[in-house]
C-alpha positions in Angstrom: -41.1 180.6 -26.7 -40.8 179.1 -30.1 -43.6 179.0 -32.5 -44.4 175.6 -33.9 -46.0 175.5 -37.3 -48.5 172.7 -37.7 -47.6 170.6 -40.7 -50.4 170.3 -43.2 -51.2 167.0 -44.6 -51.9 166.9 -48.3 -54.7 164.6 -49.6 -53.3 162.6 -52.5 -56.3 160.2 -52.9 -57.7 162.3 -55.7 -54.4 162.3 -57.5 -54.2 158.5 -57.4 -57.8 158.3 -58.7 -57.2 160.8 -61.5 -54.0 159.0 -62.6 -55.8 155.7 -62.6 -58.8 157.1 -64.5 -56.6 158.7 -67.2 -54.3 155.7 -67.5 -57.2 153.3 -68.0 -58.8 155.6 -70.6 -55.4 155.9 -72.4 -55.0 152.1 -72.4 -58.5 151.8 -73.8 -57.7 154.3 -76.5 -54.5 152.4 -77.5 -55.8 148.8 -77.3 -59.3 149.1 -78.8 -60.6 150.8 -81.8 -64.1 150.9 -80.4 -65.0 154.0 -78.2 -67.1 151.8 -76.0 -64.1 150.3 -74.3 -62.5 153.6 -73.4 -64.9 154.5 -70.5 -65.0 150.8 -69.4 -61.2 150.7 -69.0 -61.2 154.2 -67.5 -63.5 152.9 -64.8 -61.4 149.8 -64.3 -58.3 152.0 -63.9 -60.1 154.2 -61.4 -61.0 151.0 -59.4 -57.5 149.7 -59.6 -56.2 153.1 -58.3 -58.5 152.8 -55.3 -57.3 149.3 -54.7 -53.7 150.4 -55.0 -54.2 153.3 -52.6 -56.0 151.3 -50.0 -53.6 148.3 -50.0 -50.1 149.7 -50.7 -50.1 153.5 -50.0 -52.5 154.1 -47.1 -50.6 152.2 -44.4 -47.2 153.8 -45.2 -46.0 156.4 -42.8 -44.5 158.7 -45.4 -47.4 158.5 -47.9 
């Protein structure tokens, strides 16, 4: 008998969310001199990462 190892799936949803959050905050830091826009654009980047994950990544077989 051969032993089959069950392949573990890694959850990358948090990684996409973190990258979107940090990218949005970085863009807010670069584009605006006001610190008010940094969290606003960070939230926008977080929402865009969720949209990107649900529309483009989630349906792929190798994602």
